[in-house]
C-alpha positions, -999 to +999 in steps of 0.1 A: +364-081-218+347-076-184+311-063-182+307-028-168+282-027-140+257+001-141+253+022-109+219+025-095+209+062-088+188+051-057+188+024-031+168-007-043+142+000-015+136+034-031+126+018-063+099-002-044+083+029-031+081+045-065+070+015-086+050-008-064+015-004-049-003-030-028-038-035-016-051-049+016-074-073-001-077-106+020-052-095+045-071-081+076-038-078+099-028-045+115+007-058+118+008-067+080-005-032+072+021-014+093+047-036+078+036-030+043+035+008+050+069+007+065+084-012+035+070+008+006+054+039+020+018+050+030+014+065-004+015+030-021-010+011+001-046+010-010-077-004+007-095-031-012-118-061-007-122-093-026-159-092-028-179-117-027-153-138-010-146-114+020-172-098+042-176-061+036-182-055+073-149-072+083-130-052+058-145-019+071-139-027+106-103-037+098-098-002+082-117+016+108-096+002+136-062+004+118-035+021+138-030+049+114-030+087+118-062+104+105-044+118+074-032+083+066-067+068+071-078+090+042-049+080+019-054+041+023-091+039+015-093+065-014-066+092-020-039+068-030-062+049-054-075+082-068-037+092-075-023+059-086-053+050-109-057+087-120-094+087-110-096+124-106 
């Protein structure tokens, strides 16, 4: 008897956006940041630093100069973490 294949209700890429969050830790590349946002959405990318192995100044400069809209610059450093980690 053949197995019945279940039907996905969404595209596989849509499940990534709903179930995966990533951080910027140890990757100070604007190109990688933009690609991650494009792949999983701005609402699932969080700023982080791997202290003491990364310089805080370099991490902050990376975020400060990131090619993001002002509203997105608020999401990446704190709003997304507050929502995802239920900090509020």
